[in-house]
RODO-2510 file (C-alpha; in nm, 4 decimals, decimal comma):
residues 565
     n   res          X          Y          Z
     1     x     7,3237    10,9383    15,5476
     2     x     7,0317    10,9827    15,3323
     3     x     6,9038    10,7698    15,0698
     4     x     7,0703    11,0202    14,7592
     5     x     7,3752    10,9575    14,9242
     6     x     7,3867    10,5698    14,8919
     7     x     7,2183    10,6047    14,5509
     8     x     7,5532    10,8724    14,4557
     9     x     7,8315    10,5611    14,6379
    10     x     7,6028    10,2809    14,4198
    11     x     7,6399    10,4571    14,0803
    12     x     8,0614    10,5402    14,1646
    13     x     8,0867    10,1578    14,2377
    14     x     7,9411    10,1124    13,9146
    15     x     7,5991     9,9741    14,0074
    16     x     7,4133    10,0812    13,7522
    17     x     7,1128     9,8462    13,7409
    18     x     7,0684     9,8850    14,1397
    19     x     7,0692    10,2876    14,0545
    20     x     6,8180    10,2492    13,7709
    21     x     6,5643    10,0607    14,0108
    22     x     6,6128    10,2346    14,2953
    23     x     6,6445    10,6109    14,1579
    24     x     6,3162    10,4993    13,9354
    25     x     6,1664    10,4245    14,2400
    26     x     6,2063    10,7379    14,4205
    27     x     6,1656    11,0348    14,1554
    28     x     5,8263    10,8287    14,1044
    29     x     5,7959    10,9112    14,4914
    30     x     5,9265    11,2429    14,4548
    31     x     5,6608    11,3138    14,2012
    32     x     5,3472    11,2106    14,4117
    33     x     5,5095    11,4078    14,7312
    34     x     5,7375    11,7247    14,5663
    35     x     5,7939    11,8199    14,9489
    36     x     5,9529    11,4627    14,9941
    37     x     6,3398    11,5748    14,8428
    38     x     6,4951    11,9233    14,7797
    39     x     6,5506    12,0662    14,4334
    40     x     6,9425    11,9794    14,4787
    41     x     6,8858    11,6004    14,5508
    42     x     6,6230    11,5729    14,2770
    43     x     6,8817    11,7236    14,0439
    44     x     7,0972    11,4170    14,1485
    45     x     6,7916    11,1453    14,1305
    46     x     6,7411    11,2285    13,7490
    47     x     7,1460    11,2752    13,6452
    48     x     7,1990    10,9428    13,8071
    49     x     6,8958    10,7817    13,6744
    50     x     7,0061    10,9260    13,3251
    51     x     7,3466    10,7934    13,3328
    52     x     7,1902    10,4235    13,4372
    53     x     6,9958    10,4808    13,1148
    54     x     7,3294    10,5423    12,9401
    55     x     7,5022    10,2516    13,0421
    56     x     7,1915    10,0478    12,9157
    57     x     7,2026    10,2243    12,5718
    58     x     6,8372    10,3380    12,6437
    59     x     7,0179    10,7131    12,4987
    60     x     6,6685    10,8913    12,3914
    61     x     6,5773    10,7910    12,7292
    62     x     6,8838    10,9096    12,8851
    63     x     6,8063    11,2317    12,6804
    64     x     6,4808    11,2884    12,8164
    65     x     6,6136    11,2525    13,1876
    66     x     6,9190    11,5103    13,1664
    67     x     6,6962    11,7479    13,0082
    68     x     6,4597    11,7003    13,2891
    69     x     6,7548    11,7506    13,5515
    70     x     6,9254    12,0871    13,3415
    71     x     6,5677    12,2464    13,3848
    72     x     6,5690    12,1199    13,7681
    73     x     6,9076    12,2519    13,7696
    74     x     6,7769    12,5965    13,5950
    75     x     6,5129    12,5958    13,9079
    76     x     6,7929    12,5139    14,1281
    77     x     7,0356    12,8355    14,0737
    78     x     6,7378    13,0725    14,0710
    79     x     6,6684    12,9597    14,4800
    80     x     6,9798    12,9328    14,7447
    81     x     6,6571    12,8117    14,9525
    82     x     6,7331    12,3891    15,0507
    83     x     6,3769    12,2769    15,1037
    84     x     6,3206    12,0057    15,3860
    85     x     6,2932    11,6342    15,3442
    86     x     6,1432    11,3350    15,4989
    87     x     6,2881    11,0522    15,6530
    88     x     6,5828    11,0824    15,5060
    89     x     6,8000    11,2831    15,8705
    90     x     6,9890    11,5534    15,7603
    91     x     6,9577    11,7586    15,4362
    92     x     7,2587    11,7963    15,1962
    93     x     7,4039    12,1501    15,1323
    94     x     7,2763    12,2445    14,7331
    95     x     7,6733    12,3294    14,6367
    96     x     7,7295    11,9723    14,7925
    97     x     7,8450    11,6612    14,5596
    98     x     7,6122    11,7957    14,2939
    99     x     7,6895    11,6295    13,9505
   100     x     7,8876    11,8743    13,7324
   101     x     7,6150    12,0164    13,4766
   102     x     7,9161    12,0399    13,2218
   103     x     7,9344    11,6655    13,2830
   104     x     7,5394    11,6422    13,2167
   105     x     7,5766    11,8042    12,8885
   106     x     7,9046    11,6027    12,7803
   107     x     7,6337    11,3221    12,8269
   108     x     7,3266    11,4664    12,6315
   109     x     7,6026    11,5179    12,3178
   110     x     7,7825    11,1371    12,3384
   111     x     7,3427    11,0262    12,3564
   112     x     7,2972    11,2513    12,0170
   113     x     7,6251    11,0947    11,8550
   114     x     7,5071    10,7781    11,9266
   115     x     7,1584    10,8783    11,7347
   116     x     7,3236    10,9919    11,5055
   117     x     7,2107    11,3677    11,5688
   118     x     7,5261    11,5419    11,5467
   119     x     7,3583    11,8796    11,4804
   120     x     7,2112    11,8474    11,8597
   121     x     7,4946    11,7106    11,9892
   122     x     7,7235    12,0330    11,8270
   123     x     7,4236    12,2878    11,9292
   124     x     7,4749    12,1127    12,3233
   125     x     7,8250    12,1851    12,3636
   126     x     7,8500    12,5146    12,1793
   127     x     7,6692    12,6593    12,4545
   128     x     7,8979    12,5366    12,7350
   129     x     8,1587    12,8734    12,7576
   130     x     8,4983    12,8274    12,5938
   131     x     8,6289    12,8831    12,9268
   132     x     8,4848    12,5935    13,0796
   133     x     8,5172    12,3178    12,8220
   134     x     8,7434    12,0644    12,9091
   135     x     9,0087    11,8220    12,6730
   136     x     8,7408    11,5783    12,6541
   137     x     8,4565    11,8354    12,5474
   138     x     8,6929    12,0015    12,2729
   139     x     8,7917    11,6821    12,1176
   140     x     8,4236    11,6159    12,0793
   141     x     8,3237    11,9313    11,9241
   142     x     8,6322    11,9132    11,6746
   143     x     8,5527    11,5475    11,5411
   144     x     8,1309    11,6783    11,4969
   145     x     8,2852    11,9946    11,3758
   146     x     8,5479    11,8080    11,1155
   147     x     8,2368    11,5799    11,0373
   148     x     8,0041    11,8631    10,9507
   149     x     8,2562    12,0598    10,7041
   150     x     8,3398    12,3268    10,9859
   151     x     8,6776    12,2948    10,9165
   152     x     8,8044    12,6517    11,1134
   153     x     8,6316    12,5015    11,3926
   154     x     8,7634    12,1916    11,4149
   155     x     9,0934    12,3050    11,3710
   156     x     9,0647    12,6341    11,6716
   157     x     8,8724    12,3070    11,9070
   158     x     9,2009    12,0893    11,8079
   159     x     9,4430    12,3256    11,9398
   160     x     9,2546    12,4209    12,2379
   161     x     9,3037    12,0660    12,3028
   162     x     9,6967    12,0697    12,2205
   163     x     9,7204    12,3512    12,4558
   164     x     9,5833    12,2026    12,7688
   165     x     9,7018    11,8474    12,6622
   166     x    10,0193    11,8416    12,4312
   167     x    10,0373    11,4825    12,3782
   168     x     9,7342    11,3979    12,2749
   169     x     9,8204    11,2687    11,9111
   170     x     9,4598    11,2092    11,8205
   171     x     9,4112    11,5787    11,8067
   172     x     9,7449    11,6072    11,6187
   173     x     9,6629    11,3842    11,3472
   174     x     9,2996    11,5452    11,3077
   175     x     9,4785    11,8577    11,2828
   176     x     9,7266    11,7199    11,0056
   177     x     9,4174    11,5741    10,8624
   178     x     9,2376    11,9506    10,8060
   179     x     9,6030    12,0774    10,5942
   180     x     9,7540    12,2928    10,9701
   181     x    10,1651    12,2735    10,8578
   182     x    10,3502    11,9897    11,0142
   183     x    10,6067    12,2633    11,1588
   184     x    10,2870    12,4044    11,3163
   185     x    10,1779    12,1420    11,5000
   186     x    10,5009    12,0348    11,6178
   187     x    10,5586    12,3800    11,7946
   188     x    10,2912    12,3330    12,0194
   189     x    10,4726    11,9959    12,1637
   190     x    10,8200    12,1443    12,1259
   191     x    10,8249    12,2689    12,5368
   192     x    10,6964    11,8827    12,6369
   193     x    10,9361    11,7298    12,3813
   194     x    11,2235    11,9000    12,5670
   195     x    11,1439    11,8935    12,9051
   196     x    11,0573    11,4919    12,8985
   197     x    11,3323    11,2365    12,8309
   198     x    11,2957    10,9642    12,5383
   199     x    11,0096    11,1753    12,3606
   200     x    11,2344    11,2726    12,0663
   201     x    11,0928    11,0274    11,8442
   202     x    10,7611    11,2669    11,8474
   203     x    10,8843    11,5426    11,5818
   204     x    10,9695    11,2971    11,3599
   205     x    10,6448    11,1153    11,4345
   206     x    10,4245    11,4431    11,3813
   207     x    10,6424    11,4489    11,0424
   208     x    10,5496    11,1237    10,8930
   209     x    10,1860    11,1939    10,9615
   210     x    10,2231    11,5158    10,7638
   211     x    10,3479    11,3490    10,4437
   212     x    10,0670    11,0773    10,5032
   213     x     9,7904    11,3520    10,5149
   214     x     9,9612    11,5571    10,2221
   215     x     9,9445    11,2108    10,0189
   216     x    10,3531    11,1749     9,9442
   217     x    10,3410    10,8087    10,0264
   218     x    10,7211    10,7735     9,9554
   219     x    10,8148    11,0110    10,2123
   220     x    10,5684    10,9074    10,4561
   221     x    10,6819    10,5451    10,3967
   222     x    11,0573    10,6385    10,4866
   223     x    10,9742    10,8555    10,7926
   224     x    10,7632    10,5556    10,9508
   225     x    11,0410    10,3364    10,8564
   226     x    11,2642    10,5025    11,0134
   227     x    11,0861    10,5130    11,3231
   228     x    11,0121    10,1448    11,3023
   229     x    11,3971    10,0634    11,3076
   230     x    11,4493    10,2974    11,6597
   231     x    11,5169    10,0698    11,9667
   232     x    11,2205    10,2055    12,1281
   233     x    10,9741    10,2010    11,8848
   234     x    11,0895     9,8298    11,7014
   235     x    10,7311     9,5659    11,6822
   236     x    10,4795     9,8704    11,7856
   237     x    10,1943     9,7672    11,6030
   238     x     9,9880    10,0979    11,5007
   239     x    10,3113    10,2234    11,3398
   240     x    10,3109     9,8780    11,1897
   241     x     9,9757     9,9094    11,0444
   242     x    10,0318    10,2609    10,9679
   243     x    10,2945    10,1207    10,7450
   244     x    10,1037     9,8853    10,6037
   245     x     9,7741    10,1363    10,4697
   246     x    10,0778    10,3323    10,3248
   247     x    10,2445    10,0332    10,1921
   248     x     9,8864     9,9775     9,9865
   249     x     9,8072    10,3482     9,9164
   250     x    10,1121    10,3380     9,7491
   251     x    10,0152    10,0382     9,5226
   252     x    10,2599     9,7902     9,6528
   253     x    10,0370     9,5130     9,7772
   254     x    10,3043     9,2845     9,8980
   255     x    10,4615     9,4583    10,1615
   256     x    10,1249     9,5942    10,2621
   257     x    10,0455     9,2031    10,3395
   258     x    10,3351     9,1979    10,4657
   259     x    10,3107     9,4474    10,7460
   260     x     9,9399     9,3594    10,8379
   261     x    10,0384     8,9813    10,9045
   262     x    10,3282     9,1426    11,1171
   263     x    10,0539     9,3470    11,3156
   264     x     9,8148     9,0682    11,3651
   265     x    10,0972     8,8176    11,4792
   266     x    10,1726     9,0558    11,7422
   267     x     9,8313     9,1533    11,8643
   268     x     9,6092     8,8432    11,7765
   269     x     9,2924     9,0954    11,8876
   270     x     9,3981     9,3358    11,6309
   271     x     9,1146     9,4731    11,4401
   272     x     9,2008     9,7929    11,3234
   273     x     9,3180     9,7929    10,9546
   274     x     9,2093     9,4654    10,9078
   275     x     8,9366     9,5531    10,6547
   276     x     9,2005     9,6435    10,4381
   277     x     9,3979     9,3365    10,4923
   278     x     9,1211     9,1216    10,4281
   279     x     9,0317     9,3188    10,1320
   280     x     9,4373     9,2565     9,9750
   281     x     9,3813     8,8864    10,0544
   282     x     9,0469     8,8715     9,8921
   283     x     9,2295     9,0710     9,5656
   284     x     9,4589     8,7953     9,5535
   285     x     9,2180     8,5297     9,5488
   286     x     9,3242     8,4028     9,9138
   287     x     8,9405     8,3742     9,9920
   288     x     8,9359     8,0843    10,2651
   289     x     9,2123     8,2844    10,4209
   290     x     8,9847     8,5979    10,4607
   291     x     8,6681     8,3738    10,5598
   292     x     8,9649     8,2487    10,8373
   293     x     8,9984     8,6021    10,9091
   294     x     8,6139     8,7068    10,9116
   295     x     8,5077     8,4704    11,1799
   296     x     8,8405     8,5284    11,4033
   297     x     8,7362     8,9171    11,4094
   298     x     8,4013     8,8563    11,5079
   299     x     8,4926     8,6251    11,7795
   300     x     8,6691     8,9472    11,8810
   301     x     8,3964     9,1956    11,8631
   302     x     8,0437     9,2143    11,5880
   303     x     8,0975     9,6399    11,7180
   304     x     8,3166     9,7307    11,4768
   305     x     8,3044     9,8109    11,0903
   306     x     8,5807     9,5796    11,0160
   307     x     8,4759     9,1774    11,0233
   308     x     8,1417     9,3151    10,8693
   309     x     8,3727     9,4523    10,5424
   310     x     8,5913     9,1517    10,5938
   311     x     8,2983     8,9028    10,5389
   312     x     8,1522     9,1677    10,2461
   313     x     8,4787     9,1102    10,0643
   314     x     8,4313     8,7656    10,0873
   315     x     8,1249     8,7579     9,9184
   316     x     8,1990     9,0566     9,7024
   317     x     8,4850     8,8087     9,5288
   318     x     8,2518     8,4868     9,5309
   319     x     8,0059     8,7619     9,3456
   320     x     7,7821     8,7260     9,6078
   321     x     7,6839     9,0804     9,5562
   322     x     7,3725     9,1131     9,7051
   323     x     7,4934     8,9350    10,0315
   324     x     7,8617     9,2042     9,9895
   325     x     7,6024     9,5053    10,0158
   326     x     7,4155     9,3860    10,2818
   327     x     7,7599     9,3564    10,4723
   328     x     7,8875     9,6420    10,3798
   329     x     7,5595     9,8654    10,4486
   330     x     7,5763     9,6935    10,7779
   331     x     7,9664     9,7742    10,8201
   332     x     7,8391    10,1879    10,7382
   333     x     7,5434    10,1729    11,0489
   334     x     7,8253    10,0630    11,2948
   335     x     8,0792    10,3039    11,1506
   336     x     7,9850    10,5713    10,8843
   337     x     8,3223    10,6785    10,8505
   338     x     8,5036    10,3415    10,7205
   339     x     8,6013    10,4341    10,3891
   340     x     8,6497    10,0388    10,3498
   341     x     8,2905    10,0065    10,4076
   342     x     8,1751    10,2728    10,1127
   343     x     8,4066    10,1042     9,8900
   344     x     8,2442     9,8101     9,9247
   345     x     7,8858     9,8759     9,9418
   346     x     7,9886    10,0848     9,6050
   347     x     8,1130     9,8833     9,4671
   348     x     7,8681     9,5832     9,5245
   349     x     7,5852     9,8436     9,4074
   350     x     7,8034     9,9381     9,0586
   351     x     7,8065     9,5551     9,0154
   352     x     7,3913     9,4805     9,0572
   353     x     7,3668     9,7603     8,7862
   354     x     7,2365    10,0616     9,0658
   355     x     7,5595    10,2583     8,9311
   356     x     7,3964    10,6260     9,0547
   357     x     7,3571    10,4999     9,4165
   358     x     7,7186    10,3238     9,3707
   359     x     7,8845    10,6975     9,2750
   360     x     7,7258    10,8411     9,6207
   361     x     7,9064    10,6220     9,8283
   362     x     8,2198    10,6632     9,6347
   363     x     8,1921    11,0358     9,6803
   364     x     8,1571    10,9956    10,0025
   365     x     8,4837    10,7520    10,0626
   366     x     8,6551    11,0421     9,8618
   367     x     8,5550    11,3039    10,1161
   368     x     8,6651    11,1138    10,4432
   369     x     8,9653    10,9912    10,2126
   370     x     9,0905    11,2539     9,9863
   371     x     9,4909    11,1200     9,9593
   372     x     9,3046    10,7581     9,9000
   373     x     9,3669    10,6520     9,4853
   374     x     9,1061    10,4024     9,5255
   375     x     8,8212    10,5916     9,6215
   376     x     8,9087    10,8004     9,2639
   377     x     8,9123    10,5116     9,1162
   378     x     8,5747    10,4219     9,2149
   379     x     8,3912    10,6453     9,1429
   380     x     8,5841    10,6844     8,7794
   381     x     8,4607    10,3577     8,6910
   382     x     8,1175    10,4115     8,7844
   383     x     8,1896    10,7548     8,5089
   384     x     8,2549    10,4848     8,2815
   385     x     8,0723    10,2287     8,3207
   386     x     7,7496    10,5471     8,2831
   387     x     7,8771    10,6548     7,9490
   388     x     8,0314    10,9391     8,1539
   389     x     8,3635    10,9481     7,9133
   390     x     8,3841    11,3385     8,0184
   391     x     8,3396    11,3084     8,3767
   392     x     8,5747    11,0507     8,4741
   393     x     8,8292    11,2554     8,2585
   394     x     8,7924    11,5494     8,4240
   395     x     8,8426    11,3664     8,7539
   396     x     9,1476    11,1769     8,6744
   397     x     9,2835    11,4937     8,5432
   398     x     9,2109    11,6680     8,8806
   399     x     9,3605    11,3490     9,0900
   400     x     9,6745    11,3877     8,8725
   401     x     9,6734    11,7254     8,9473
   402     x     9,5922    11,6796     9,3212
   403     x     9,8302    11,3816     9,4445
   404     x    10,0691    11,4627     9,1778
   405     x    10,2300    11,2672     8,8548
   406     x    10,3483    10,8815     8,9901
   407     x    10,2983    10,5683     8,8877
   408     x     9,9788    10,4853     9,0226
   409     x     9,8177    10,8613     8,9206
   410     x     9,9471    10,8319     8,5490
   411     x     9,7845    10,5028     8,5078
   412     x     9,4562    10,5860     8,6117
   413     x     9,4856    10,8679     8,3668
   414     x     9,5667    10,6173     8,1137
   415     x     9,2886    10,3679     8,2028
   416     x     9,0581    10,6410     8,1263
   417     x     9,2123    10,7866     7,7664
   418     x     9,2291    10,4109     7,6710
   419     x     8,8493    10,4553     7,6437
   420     x     8,8782    10,7131     7,4271
   421     x     8,9383    10,6459     7,0876
   422     x     9,1281    10,9716     7,0242
   423     x     9,3703    10,9431     7,2900
   424     x     9,4778    10,6554     7,2651
   425     x     9,8869    10,7647     7,1888
   426     x     9,8326    10,9709     7,5038
   427     x     9,7169    10,6656     7,6967
   428     x    10,0753    10,5022     7,5362
   429     x    10,2636    10,7950     7,6649
   430     x    10,1433    10,7508     8,0125
   431     x    10,1940    10,4266     8,0224
   432     x    10,4933    10,4370     7,9607
   433     x    10,5830    10,7268     8,2157
   434     x    10,4188    10,5194     8,4723
   435     x    10,6166    10,2200     8,3741
   436     x    10,9674    10,4287     8,4130
   437     x    10,8897    10,5049     8,7357
   438     x    10,7666    10,1801     8,8373
   439     x    10,7962     9,9001     8,5995
   440     x    10,6725     9,6646     8,8856
   441     x    10,3519     9,8278     8,9138
   442     x    10,0821     9,5789     8,8080
   443     x     9,7892     9,8339     8,7295
   444     x    10,0220     9,9813     8,4459
   445     x    10,1340     9,6124     8,2746
   446     x     9,8146     9,4794     8,2813
   447     x     9,7001     9,8768     8,0785
   448     x     9,9722     9,8214     7,8753
   449     x     9,8819     9,4483     7,7337
   450     x     9,5599     9,5984     7,7370
   451     x     9,7078     9,8667     7,4831
   452     x     9,9277     9,6360     7,3317
   453     x     9,6682     9,3431     7,2430
   454     x     9,4363     9,6273     7,0350
   455     x     9,7645     9,7086     6,8332
   456     x     9,8102     9,2774     6,8014
   457     x    10,1456     9,3709     6,9155
   458     x    10,1804     9,0224     7,0558
   459     x    10,5202     8,9487     7,0953
   460     x    10,5791     9,2950     7,2664
   461     x    10,3182     9,2222     7,4878
   462     x    10,4583     8,9130     7,6170
   463     x    10,7768     9,0555     7,6476
   464     x    10,6460     9,3089     7,8681
   465     x    10,4646     9,0526     8,0795
   466     x    10,7750     8,7877     8,1216
   467     x    10,9629     9,0677     8,2415
   468     x    10,6889     9,2003     8,5180
   469     x    10,6269     8,8001     8,5963
   470     x    11,0504     8,7676     8,7027
   471     x    11,0482     8,9514     8,9803
   472     x    10,6605     8,8959     9,1170
   473     x    10,3792     8,6106     9,0719
   474     x     9,9905     8,7829     8,9899
   475     x     9,6937     8,5971     8,8646
   476     x     9,6048     8,8879     8,5975
   477     x     9,9547     8,8581     8,4822
   478     x     9,9851     8,4984     8,4348
   479     x     9,6751     8,5381     8,2600
   480     x     9,6705     8,7635     8,0375
   481     x    10,0300     8,5961     7,9026
   482     x     9,8241     8,3190     7,8540
   483     x     9,5896     8,5186     7,6034
   484     x     9,8991     8,6357     7,4484
   485     x    10,0784     8,3236     7,3875
   486     x     9,7393     8,1828     7,1903
   487     x     9,7362     8,4552     6,9823
   488     x    10,1124     8,3379     6,8709
   489     x     9,9781     7,9664     6,9370
   490     x    10,1882     7,8701     7,1607
   491     x     9,9294     7,6374     7,3133
   492     x    10,1199     7,4684     7,5692
   493     x    10,2550     7,7534     7,7563
   494     x     9,9844     7,9236     7,7318
   495     x     9,8169     7,6115     7,9260
   496     x    10,1101     7,6824     8,1696
   497     x     9,9646     8,0287     8,2224
   498     x     9,6520     8,0170     8,2980
   499     x     9,6904     7,6885     8,5328
   500     x     9,9359     7,8700     8,7452
   501     x     9,6567     8,1926     8,7545
   502     x     9,4511     7,9660     8,8649
   503     x     9,6976     7,8308     9,1551
   504     x     9,6677     8,1794     9,2485
   505     x     9,3388     8,2465     9,2262
   506     x     9,0671     7,9428     9,1908
   507     x     8,7766     8,1521     9,1312
   508     x     8,9241     8,3414     8,7900
   509     x     8,6634     8,2665     8,6045
   510     x     8,8688     8,4162     8,2797
   511     x     9,1589     8,1742     8,3315
   512     x     8,8777     7,9056     8,3296
   513     x     8,7109     8,0383     8,0069
   514     x     9,0947     8,0113     7,8640
   515     x     9,0976     7,6651     7,9286
   516     x     8,7396     7,5829     7,8555
   517     x     8,7708     7,7600     7,5449
   518     x     9,1675     7,5329     7,4459
   519     x     9,0460     7,2079     7,5778
   520     x     8,7351     7,2795     7,2453
   521     x     9,0149     7,3560     7,0058
   522     x     9,2565     7,1055     6,8574
   523     x     9,6109     7,2957     6,8040
   524     x     9,7734     7,2070     6,4432
   525     x    10,1326     7,2929     6,6074
   526     x    10,1060     7,0185     6,8842
   527     x    10,0286     6,6722     6,8186
   528     x     9,9688     6,6006     7,2318
   529     x     9,7354     6,8589     7,2776
   530     x     9,4232     6,6407     7,2151
   531     x     9,5532     6,3901     7,5142
   532     x     9,6536     6,6735     7,7554
   533     x     9,2320     6,7892     7,6859
   534     x     9,1570     6,4444     7,7407
   535     x     9,3505     6,3947     8,0872
   536     x     9,2660     6,6933     8,2024
   537     x     8,8806     6,6451     8,1596
   538     x     8,9111     6,3360     8,3403
   539     x     9,0756     6,5162     8,6618
   540     x     8,7407     6,5922     8,7688
   541     x     8,8596     6,9592     8,7410
   542     x     8,5085     7,0347     8,5351
   543     x     8,3380     6,8274     8,8199
   544     x     8,4433     7,0669     9,1127
   545     x     8,3915     7,3409     8,9111
   546     x     8,0039     7,2973     8,8472
   547     x     7,9946     7,2178     9,2358
   548     x     8,1148     7,5387     9,2514
   549     x     7,8348     7,7088     9,0234
   550     x     7,5890     7,4463     9,2577
   551     x     7,6679     7,5934     9,5694
   552     x     7,6799     7,9346     9,3866
   553     x     7,2951     7,9014     9,3493
   554     x     7,2343     7,8009     9,6871
   555     x     7,3627     8,1131     9,7874
   556     x     7,1542     8,3053     9,5176
   557     x     6,8379     8,1400     9,6981
   558     x     6,9338     8,2660    10,0353
   559     x     7,0628     8,5807     9,9206
   560     x     6,6638     8,7042     9,8789
   561     x     6,7205     8,7295    10,2798
   562     x     6,9553     9,0190    10,2488
   563     x     6,8074     9,2263     9,9765
   564     x     6,8582     9,6371    10,0450
   565     x     6,6723     9,8820     9,8441
***
């Protein structure tokens, strides 16, 4: 048994640090005495040494050693002569126990992807003849092609994966995301579905995700719900996570939160989708829950984007935008395909006045998730913030045509129309259509209330908001109702509405401002108003608020560390 055989055995046993030390010493010996090891043995030592470097995440060094190994393999293939070895017993035949050249190239491509050198990864894998590509090589190529925008090549590679492994579900999702018809994808799995028992659900699964990737959220939800109700797939965490994400995309935040909570109860170590869950909690003002979620996720893994995004959402909704920017950038560094991280960083940049930089991030989010409306909403807000009404109108119309006339797209288009003085009637019509489809859609209710406020139709606004609050409770709706009640001199009930809004989101600045304004004014129609104001001033709430401002000032000092260019 030669020393190279010992290195091979240690590599197979996972003793990477031992392999690195010994192979490094042996390679130095080989460099000082080229006759010491045969070409095939030197090739093996280079590969095993490179593998140990890969395991230590020294990717550039690993690429260098893999390249040297491939050069050695070329020289080896030119001659069948085996060079004698000294002190290692019988020499090993050239074709015996040699690491696969194909596997070496795959490892090199992995190194390049870790170094974010996707073009080099594609180049090294493209050099492998099609017939020699294994399923994992085709899968990596498909993902790289997709990321590079080479959709036709990506589709071809995904199909090759399915030809070899018809139950490769991630490859199925890849094809559906590239607009391949669900029926065509299902036909590639039909033989295995019919030959294996208890796989009848797979065709429904494919149908559901085909709806997901065409943006048909309603039919996707209905189809996945039918899957989730099947006894064999009940309480599946992946299905629950997909369902939660679909409710979120459809604007049904209440059910989205419910499904995320159900999923994490089943799997306390769940990370996937928790960035969206944290965002939803932050939007509802549940910042303490967001903070706890972020801590829990960091304890699970800090090498995923999700915990950084959740912490970033906490900072963003606490108005610590520079910190949110840093956390969003860190999340993108860990996963450049994290849509939620791009949205977080884009929103932070927008609120810091860096609109053009924000636009770049929202556009990238749209490229990655063309069916997610919130990506378009962020971009349109940037256009409006920079007086780009024309660009916002064009984008909103494109979204309306692409994703269809539903309550969300109607409301988005109406939002842009509200910024145009000559399009107020069109905005009203669009909002009425949206509320006809979904009377409980909060964004549509808010925009319609804003329009009624401009027209000073306060009684109509009060009726609209009371009707919306009959079946749900939302901070913004309660606050807006308070504003309308102030306009019609219903001060006591307005104060009640502001209090409810603050109980839902203690950080809602506009509700605080509304209450403080009422405290400073005397109401001629309510004799007890002054007494109520005095009671509230003695309650300590104002002191708590001042403490909050002081804490924010302390954070502002610390945020200099998080400054981003």
